[in-house]
C-alpha positions in Angstrom: 7.4 -6.1 -57.9 4.9 -5.3 -55.4 5.9 -8.4 -54.1 9.3 -7.3 -53.3 8.7 -4.4 -51.9 6.1 -6.1 -49.3 8.4 -8.3 -48.2 11.1 -5.6 -47.8 8.6 -3.7 -45.5 8.1 -6.8 -43.7 11.6 -7.6 -43.0 11.9 -4.0 -42.0 8.9 -3.8 -39.8 10.4 -6.7 -38.2 13.7 -5.8 -37.6 12.3 -2.7 -36.2 10.3 -4.5 -33.9 12.9 -7.1 -32.7 15.2 -3.6 -31.8 12.7 -1.8 -30.5 11.0 -3.9 -28.2 14.0 -4.8 -25.8 14.1 -1.4 -25.3 10.5 -0.5 -24.2 10.3 -3.9 -22.0 13.2 -3.2 -20.2 11.7 0.1 -19.2 8.8 -1.4 -18.2 10.5 -4.0 -16.3 12.5 -1.6 -14.3 9.2 -0.2 -13.5 7.6 -3.5 -12.5 10.5 -4.0 -10.5 10.4 -0.6 -8.7 6.6 -1.6 -7.7 7.3 -5.2 -6.6 9.9 -3.7 -4.3 7.3 -1.2 -3.1 4.7 -3.9 -2.4 7.2 -5.4 -0.4 8.3 -2.6 2.0 5.3 -1.5 2.2 3.7 -5.0 3.9 6.8 -4.8 6.0 5.6 -1.6 7.4 2.2 -2.6 7.5 3.7 -5.6 9.7 6.2 -3.7 11.8 3.7 -1.2 12.7 1.0 -4.0 13.5 4.0 -4.6 16.5 4.0 -1.4 17.6 6.8 -0.4 16.1 6.6 3.2 14.6 10.3 3.6 13.8 10.3 0.3 11.8 7.1 1.3 10.0 8.8 4.5 8.6 11.9 2.9 7.7 10.1 0.4 5.2 7.5 2.9 4.4 10.5 5.5 3.4 12.1 2.5 1.2 8.6 1.6 -0.4 7.9 4.9 -1.1 11.4 5.9 -3.0 10.6 2.7 -5.3 7.0 4.0 -6.0 8.8 7.2 -7.0 11.3 5.8 -9.0 8.9 3.6 -11.2 8.3 6.5 -13.0 4.7 5.2 -14.2 1.3 7.1 -14.6 -1.2 5.0 -13.0 -3.8 6.1 -10.5 -3.1 3.3 -7.9 0.8 4.3 -8.1 -0.5 7.3 -7.3 -2.6 6.5 -4.2 0.0 4.3 -2.7 2.4 7.2 -3.0 -0.5 9.0 -1.0 -0.8 6.5 1.5 3.2 6.0 1.7 3.3 10.0 2.4 1.0 9.5 4.8 2.1 6.5 6.4 5.8 8.1 7.1 4.5 11.0 8.5 2.0 9.3 11.4 4.9 6.8 11.9 7.3 9.8 12.3 5.0 11.2 15.0 4.9 7.6 16.6 1.5 6.8 15.8 2.1 3.2 14.7 -1.6 2.2 14.6 -1.9 4.9 11.5 1.1 4.0 10.2 0.1 0.9 9.6 -3.5 1.8 8.2 -1.3 3.8 5.6 1.3 1.2 5.1 -1.6 -1.2 4.4 -3.8 1.3 2.1 -0.3 1.6 0.2 0.0 -2.1 -0.6 -2.9 -2.9 -1.7 -2.8 0.0 -4.0 0.7 -0.7 -5.2 -0.3 -4.6 -5.9 -3.2 -3.3 -8.4 -0.5 -1.3 -10.4 -0.2 -3.0 -14.0 
């Protein structure tokens, strides 16, 4: 009798894990995808900023900011990345390609550390 109860409990736990894990991993994958996109756009912003293109730096930094915010995670590196991207957009709009570049690079560094 005890063996039957243990076996039933084990089966129920396995079913719960099989049903629940894809939902949890789907959320994690969506966040990871947004973070990866944010990193790529932050790198693109930095690249354009180095060439003196403040407008293109703003475009990429804005796109990176959207993805970073959409990741929906609580992570200190993500928060720092968002701060840097916000500053990159602000400075880029003011025509400061060098400051936009510096903040975009900082954002890319922090976002790459998001786990």
